[in-house]
Every structure is written in C-alpha cells, then in structure tokens.
N, C-alpha and C positions, 0 to 999 in steps of 0.2 A: 616813176616806178621802175623803169628799165635800169636806172642807176643802181638798184638793189642787186643786180646780177653782175656788177663789175667791182673789182677790188678798190679799196681806199676811197670809196664814195660816201658822202654824207647825205642821208635822206631825211625827209621831214618826219616829225613825230607822228603825224597822222598816217603816213605811209608805213611807218614801222609798226604802229598799232594794227593796221590792216593786215600786215604780214603775219603778226602773231595770231590774230583772230583766225585767219585762214588756216594756218598750220594747226592750231588747236582744233578747229572744226574737222580738218582731215583726220587728225588723230582720233577724235570721237567717232567719226564714221567708220574708220578701220576697226576700232574697238567694238562698236555695236554690231558690226557685220562679221566679226571674226568667228570662225568655226572651231577654234581651238578649245577643246573640252575643258581644260583647266583654267580658262580665262572667263571669270564671271561677267555677265552683261552689266552695262551701266545701271539699269533699273534695279537689278539684284543688289548691286553695291549700295545704291541709294536706300533701298529698303533696309539693308543691314545697318547702314549708318543711323537711320531713324530709330531702329530697334536698340542699337548700342547707346544712343543718346538718351532715350526715354527709359530704358529698363536696366542698363548695365553701367550707368554713370560715366559715359565717355567724357562729358564736359568736365566733371570733377577730376577725372584721371588726367586730363590735359593740363588742368591747373596745377596739380601736384607735380607733374613732370616739368612744366614750364618753370615753376619756382625752383625746383631742384637744379635745372639747367642754368638758371640765372645765378644761383649761389655758387655753383661750380665754376662758371665763367668769371665771376668776380674774383675768386681765389686764384684761378689760373692766370688771369690778367695781372694781378698784383705780383705773383711770384715770377711770372715770365718777364715782365717789364723790369722788375728789380734785378733779376739775373742778367738780362741783356744789357742794361745800362751799366752794370758793374763790370762788364768785360773791358771797360777802359782802364780798370785797375788790374794789373797783371796777375796779382795773387788770386783773383776771382775767376780768371779766364778758364782754368782747368775745370772748375765746378760747373760753370755754365755749359762748357763743351760736353762734359760728361752727361749732364741732364739732357742735352739735345740728342745725344746718341741713344737715349732711352726709347726713341721712336722705333728702334729695331726690335724691341722686346715685345713678346706676345702677352696680351692681357690675361689670357687663361693661366699662364704659368705664374703670374704675379698675384692672382686673386687670393691664394692661400696666405701669402705674407701680409697682404692688406687686411685680410680677415682677422689675423692675429693681432695686428697693430690697432686696427679700428674695429672694436667688437660691435659697436652700435650699427644697426642696419642703415640708418641715415648717413652717419659719418663714413661708413664703408662706401656707399654709393657716391657720395661727394668726392671722396679721396680718389676713387677709381676714375671718375670723370675728370678731375683736376689733373691727374697724371696723364691720362690719355690726350688731353688738349694741350697741356703745358709743354710737353716734349716737342710738339710741332710749333707751338707759339714761340718758344725760346729760339728755335732754329731760324724761323723767319725774321725775328727781331735782331738776332745776332748779325744776320746778313744786312739788315737795314743800317745798323750802327757801323758795320765794317765798310759800307759803301759811301759813307759821308766823305766828301772831298777834303783833303788836308787844308785846302785854302780857307775853308770855313772856320777851322780851328785857329789858323793863323790870323784871320781877320778878327776873331774874338780876342785873341791875345794882344793884338795891336791896340785894341780899345781898353787895354789895361785890366782885363778881367782875370780873376784868379782861376785856377784850374777847375775847381768845383763849379764856379760860375760858368765857365766854358761848357762843362758837361750839361748844366741846366739849360743854358740858352741854345746851344748848338744841337744837342742830342735829344733832351727831353722835350723842350718846346719846339725846336726846329723840325723834329720828326714826329710830332704829335699826330699829324694826319696819317702818316704811314703806320704808326702804332694802332690807330683806330681801325685802319684797313685790315691789319693783321688780326685784330680782335674780331672784326666782322667776319672774316673768312673762317677763322677757327671756331666761331660760335656755332657754325653749322655742324661741326664735328660732334658737339654734345648731343644733338638729336640723333646722329648716326650711331653713337655708342649707347644711347639710352636704353635700347631694348635689352642689350646684354647686361648692363649694370642693374636695371630694375628686375631682371630675371634672376640675378644672384640673390637679391634680398627683396622679397615681395611683401614685407610687413606693412609698408606704407602704400602699397598699390602703385599706381602710375600707369601711363600709357603703354610702357614696355611690358609690364606684367599682364595687362589686358590683351595685348597683341600676342604674347606667347600662349596665353590660355586659348585664344581663338585658333591659333595655328596648331595647337595640340589636338584640337577636335576637328581639324581639317575644314574649318568654316572659311573657305577662301574669299567669299564675298565680304565677310566681316574683316578679314585680314586686309583686303584691298581698301575698305572703307577707313580703317585705322591708318593705313599708310598714307592715303590721300589727306586725311586730317592732319597728320604730322607734316606732310609736305606744305599744306596751306599755312599752318602755324609758322613753319620755317620761312616761307616766302614773306609772310607778314613781318616776322622778326627782321629779316634781311632788309625789307623795304623801310622799316622804321629806323634801322641803323643807318641806311643810306640817307634818309632825310636828316637824321641827326648830324651826319658828317657835313652835309651842305650848310647846316646852320652853324655848326661849331668851327668848321674849317672851309669857309667859302673860297679861299684862295687856292685850295687844292684842285679845283676843277678848271682853273685857268690854263688853257693849253691851245696850241695852234690847231686849226682845222686840218683834217687829213687832205682835203683837196679844195 
C-alpha cells in the first residue's frame, strides 16, 4: 500500500480497488455532512431519482438520449476517420485541417445555420452532435496519422505494396487501436453536449430536456439525480468500450512495467 504514495510504482488490483473505495467513501461523507445550502443531501437526491424514474420517465429518456448519442457517434466516427485517412492525399489535407479548426467555433452561433439546413428536430440534434464531436475527433486522428514513423511506410513499400495498400495496412489497420481510443475519448463529448442539443429541440424528449425542465424549476435534488444518472451511463459506456478494445486489439495493452 505504501507504494501508492510514490511515483512510477505498480500496485495490485486489490490495493487499487481499496483506494477507490476509500476515496468514494470520503466523498460521500463530505457530501452528507456538508452545510452548503445549495447542495442537496444524498437521501434527497435518491428520493428525487426514484420520483423521476417512476413518475417522469427517466428510464425512457435515458434510452432516447443513448440512442441519439450512438447514432451521432457512428456518423462522427465515419466522417472523422475518412477525413483523417485522406490526409495522406495532398488535395484533401486543406479540407481535413479546415474541419479540425471548427473546434474554435461556438455552437450557439452555428445553431441558426444548422436549423435552416436540417429542419427536422431529430436531424438537427444529430447534426449538432456530429459537428461538436467530429471537429475534435478529426484533430486527434490527424495527429495519429502524422506521427506514424516513415520507416513503417518504407517497410510496406519494400514488400511491394501499392500506395493504397500501404494506406490500408499501415494507417487503417496499423492504427486501428489508436482510432478506437480516439473514438472512446470523444464518445464522452456526446453526453456533455447532450443537454444543450436536446434543449434546442425538445420534441423527442431526452435526458437533456428533462434536466433543463428540472433546472428551470430549481429542483436541485432532481438535477443532481439526473447528472449522476448521466455519469453512471457514461461510465458504463466507457467500461464497455474498454472491454471491447481488449477483445478487438489485445496487442494494444502490451507494454513494459513502470517499475
């Protein structure tokens, strides 16, 4: 256990679980004993969660938002990987770089243009989520492609591969684990943006619309309950993607021990 207080040490899984449990317990104690007036108590949050689940359709809203996020991530992944891989073709580099610079644009200022282009409420939400995720996804994948050593391309060419075969073997297949990591990291962004996007168009409901309604009426315990529900869904999603990576790319975890 003492090794946990020193840098570059590897501790056992049981010790790591104990550390997490202890820190969560401390957080709950601090939360339960807090005298801050605007911080609802854990039991108030639990009662609000039960009320939201039984009377206001929290479970259904989570399903709606989850499916929306999955659809947006599928499109964002397809567009981002396509643009990033095409940066090996000089004519497509300015397009990919221009898309990556879109991460500096504010979503509020773009909402009007997206509303005109995508009149449907569902299409509008999907397009906003795709844009918000893709501009960061493309940026990270462009860096992944740019950091591939020249030696790997030369090795593929010495094996008499054509240039498009080199792209497939070295970039697409060779960096599939890095692309999956980038997708996993950017998938969390969808949940972060969901509240704003579902607040713009509330026709289909969703967890974001429910959260904004509770926030409007200053029901802080309900707001906390919804936020915790989103956090738990996000953690489950991240854990499932982590397991998927170990199954699909077992070689990605091969590394030397820190000490």
